[in-house]
C-alpha positions in Angstrom: 188.6 -13.4 188.1 189.6 -9.9 187.0 189.0 -10.9 183.3 185.5 -12.0 184.2 184.9 -8.7 186.0 186.2 -6.7 183.0 184.0 -8.7 180.7 181.0 -8.0 182.9 181.8 -4.3 182.8 182.3 -4.2 179.0 179.4 -6.4 178.0 176.7 -3.8 178.7 178.7 -1.3 176.7 179.2 -3.7 173.7 175.7 -5.0 173.7 174.0 -1.8 172.3 176.6 -1.6 169.6 176.3 -5.2 168.5 172.5 -5.5 168.6 171.3 -1.9 168.1 168.5 -1.4 165.6 169.7 1.3 163.2 166.9 3.5 161.7 167.1 3.5 158.0 168.6 6.7 156.5 168.1 7.9 152.9 169.9 10.6 150.9 169.9 11.8 147.3 172.7 13.4 145.4 170.6 16.5 144.7 167.2 18.1 145.5 166.6 19.4 142.0 166.9 17.3 138.8 166.6 18.1 135.1 166.1 16.1 132.0 168.6 13.2 131.3 170.1 13.5 134.8 170.3 10.3 136.9 168.7 10.1 140.4 171.3 8.6 142.7 170.2 7.5 146.1 172.3 6.1 149.1 171.8 5.5 152.7 172.3 3.3 155.8 170.3 0.3 156.9 171.1 -3.0 158.8 174.0 -5.0 157.4 173.0 -7.2 154.5 169.4 -6.1 154.8 167.1 -5.9 151.9 166.0 -2.3 151.1 163.1 -1.3 148.9 163.6 2.0 147.2 160.8 3.7 145.2 160.0 6.9 143.4 156.5 8.3 143.5 155.0 11.0 141.1 153.2 14.1 142.4 149.9 12.2 142.2 151.2 9.4 144.4 151.6 6.9 141.6 154.8 4.8 142.0 157.0 5.3 138.9 160.0 3.1 140.0 160.2 0.2 142.5 163.6 -1.4 143.1 164.9 -3.7 145.8 168.6 -3.6 146.7 170.7 -5.1 149.5 172.9 -3.2 152.0 176.5 -4.3 152.3 178.2 -5.8 155.4 178.4 -2.3 156.9 174.7 -1.5 156.2 175.5 0.9 153.4 173.6 1.0 150.1 173.6 3.1 147.0 171.7 2.8 143.7 170.9 4.8 140.5 167.1 4.7 140.8 166.0 6.7 137.8 167.1 8.7 134.8 164.9 11.7 134.2 163.3 11.6 130.7 161.7 14.5 128.8 158.7 15.8 130.6 155.5 14.1 129.6 151.9 14.0 130.9 152.9 11.0 133.0 156.2 12.5 134.2 155.7 16.3 134.3 157.7 18.9 136.1 156.9 18.9 139.8 157.6 17.5 143.3 158.4 13.8 143.5 159.0 11.5 146.5 161.9 9.1 147.1 161.3 6.5 149.8 163.4 3.8 151.3 161.8 0.9 153.3 163.5 -1.7 155.4 162.4 -3.7 158.5 159.1 -1.9 158.6 160.7 1.5 158.8 161.0 4.1 156.1 162.7 7.3 155.2 161.2 9.9 152.7 162.8 12.7 150.7 161.0 15.2 148.4 162.8 16.2 145.3 162.1 18.5 142.4 162.0 17.8 138.7 162.4 21.2 137.0 163.2 22.7 133.6 166.4 24.3 134.7 168.9 23.4 137.4 169.4 26.7 139.3 172.3 27.3 141.6 170.0 28.9 144.1 168.0 26.7 146.4 164.6 25.7 145.0 161.9 25.2 147.6 160.4 21.7 147.5 156.7 22.3 147.7 153.7 20.5 146.3 151.1 22.3 144.2 147.8 20.8 145.1 144.8 22.1 143.2 141.1 21.3 143.7 138.2 22.2 141.4 134.5 21.8 142.1 131.8 21.5 139.5 128.1 21.9 140.3 125.1 23.1 138.2 124.3 26.8 138.5 120.7 26.0 139.5 118.9 22.9 140.9 115.4 22.0 142.0 114.2 21.5 145.6 114.2 17.8 146.5 115.9 16.8 143.2 119.3 15.1 143.6 122.2 17.0 142.1 125.7 15.6 141.4 128.8 17.4 142.6 132.2 16.6 140.9 135.6 17.3 142.4 138.9 17.1 140.6 142.2 17.0 142.6 145.6 17.4 141.1 149.2 17.5 142.4 151.6 19.4 140.2 149.2 18.8 137.3 148.6 15.0 137.9 145.3 13.6 139.1 145.6 12.4 142.8 144.6 8.9 143.4 143.4 7.5 146.7 140.5 7.0 149.0 138.1 9.9 148.7 137.1 9.5 152.3 140.6 10.4 153.3 141.6 12.8 150.6 138.3 14.8 150.9 137.5 14.1 154.5 137.0 17.8 155.5 134.5 18.6 152.7 131.1 20.1 153.5 128.2 22.2 152.2 127.0 25.5 153.6 123.2 25.7 153.7 121.1 28.9 153.2 120.1 28.9 156.8 123.7 29.0 158.0 124.1 25.4 159.0 126.8 23.1 157.6 126.5 19.5 156.4 129.6 17.2 156.2 130.2 15.4 152.9 133.4 13.6 154.0 132.2 10.0 153.9 129.8 10.5 150.9 132.3 10.9 148.0 132.8 8.2 145.5 135.6 7.7 143.0 134.7 8.2 139.4 138.3 8.0 138.1 141.8 8.6 139.5 141.6 12.1 140.9 137.9 12.6 139.9 135.3 12.2 142.7 131.6 12.8 143.0 128.8 13.0 145.5 125.0 13.0 145.1 123.3 15.6 147.3 119.6 16.3 147.6 118.9 19.9 148.7 116.0 20.4 151.1 116.1 24.2 151.4 115.6 27.0 148.8 118.4 29.4 148.3 122.2 29.4 147.8 124.2 26.3 148.6 128.0 26.6 148.8 130.0 23.3 148.3 133.4 23.6 150.0 135.9 20.8 149.4 139.2 20.4 151.2 141.7 18.0 149.6 144.6 16.8 151.7 147.5 14.9 150.1 151.0 14.1 151.4 150.8 16.9 154.0 149.5 19.6 151.6 145.9 20.9 151.7 143.9 22.6 148.9 140.5 24.2 148.9 137.9 24.5 146.2 134.3 25.8 146.3 131.3 26.2 144.0 127.8 27.6 144.3 124.4 26.4 143.2 121.0 28.1 143.6 118.1 25.8 144.6 114.8 26.8 143.1 111.3 25.5 143.5 111.5 24.0 140.0 114.5 23.2 137.9 115.2 24.8 134.5 113.9 21.8 132.6 110.5 22.0 134.2 110.4 25.8 133.6 111.5 25.3 130.0 108.7 22.7 129.5 106.2 25.1 130.9 107.4 27.9 128.7 107.1 25.6 125.7 103.6 24.7 126.7 102.7 28.3 127.2 104.2 29.1 123.8 102.0 26.4 122.2 99.0 27.9 123.9 99.9 31.4 122.7 100.3 30.1 119.1 97.0 28.3 119.2 95.3 31.5 120.7 96.9 33.6 117.9 95.5 31.2 115.3 92.1 31.3 116.9 92.2 35.1 116.9 93.2 35.2 113.2 90.3 32.8 112.5 87.9 34.9 114.5 89.1 38.0 112.7 88.5 36.4 109.4 85.0 35.3 110.5 84.3 38.8 111.8 85.4 40.2 108.4 83.1 37.8 106.6 80.3 38.6 108.9 80.9 42.4 108.3 80.6 41.7 104.6 77.4 39.9 105.1 76.1 42.8 107.2 77.1 45.3 104.5 75.3 43.1 101.9 72.2 42.8 104.1 72.2 46.6 104.7 72.5 47.2 101.0 69.6 44.8 100.4 67.5 46.5 103.1 68.2 49.9 101.5 67.2 48.6 98.2 64.1 47.0 99.7 63.2 50.3 101.4 63.7 52.2 98.1 61.5 49.6 96.3 58.8 49.9 99.0 58.9 53.7 98.8 58.6 53.5 95.0 55.6 51.0 95.4 53.9 53.3 97.9 54.3 56.2 95.6 52.9 54.2 92.8 50.0 53.1 95.0 49.3 56.7 95.9 49.3 57.7 92.3 47.0 54.9 91.4 44.7 55.8 94.2 44.5 59.4 93.0 43.7 58.2 89.5 41.1 55.8 90.8 39.5 58.5 92.9 39.4 60.8 89.8 37.6 58.0 87.9 35.4 56.9 90.7 33.9 60.2 91.7 32.3 61.0 88.2 30.8 57.5 88.2 29.3 58.0 91.6 28.0 61.4 90.6 26.5 59.8 87.5 24.9 57.0 89.5 23.5 59.7 91.9 21.9 61.5 88.9 20.3 58.3 87.7 19.0 57.5 91.1 17.5 61.0 91.3 15.9 60.7 87.9 14.4 57.4 88.9 12.9 59.0 92.0 11.4 61.8 90.0 9.8 59.4 87.6 8.3 57.4 90.3 7.0 60.5 92.0 5.2 61.6 88.9 3.5 58.3 88.3 1.9 58.5 91.7 
């Protein structure tokens, strides 16, 4: 009876120990690693439980994915990775080690650096966001906005609706339009959105990238005009063609005016020559008239004398 009572007292105390669910614990042998140094991980899980251990690059891409089994006491240890020379795929930066078991996980951030310093190196992520838009755009014409997001130099992959969920555009009238659900993935870490401006003036595109607890901001400005540069260029080209044609017409008119001036000079010279000739003819006519008068007057006088003699003769006969 007393044994049963003792068992009843001890059973509630033993039950949590025998059936407790232990949260997974993860540890690394260091927080900073250099080239050729192994990454050793260890921790605690359920006895004989399968544990997934993985290493993720700064951009979220999984570099190593291993599955190990905890021992009878729930302990596990594993050399997960040996750091190589830094490359474009494995650059210096902040990496993530994660252990997963029974739906629970434990995460540790570590640093891959050029030198292993004795002082503590802060484990921080360097998130960078760049925005690319045209300097000018036309009212009512769609323009494409590109966004590039990197983490420690690597392009960040993921759902743009989550990574860029706080992005927006500031309009010239002071209002703000959200772009969070409109971005599309062009490539890992490269995203774009098509936006049609409806107001003239300056538009500020402000993007906010959020990745693994770290935020980064980027912005770019475009000026919306009534017409885009292409249309203005075409109009300038058309105007240039008109000016060239007008210049040719002016040259042609100048040439024709020059020829007409020559004709006027020739006509004026001809008129002068005609007037001179007419003057000479008039002078000749006057001279001939004087000569004719000098000849005509004696003849008339002689005729008058003859007529007078005739009259005298007639008078005598009567």
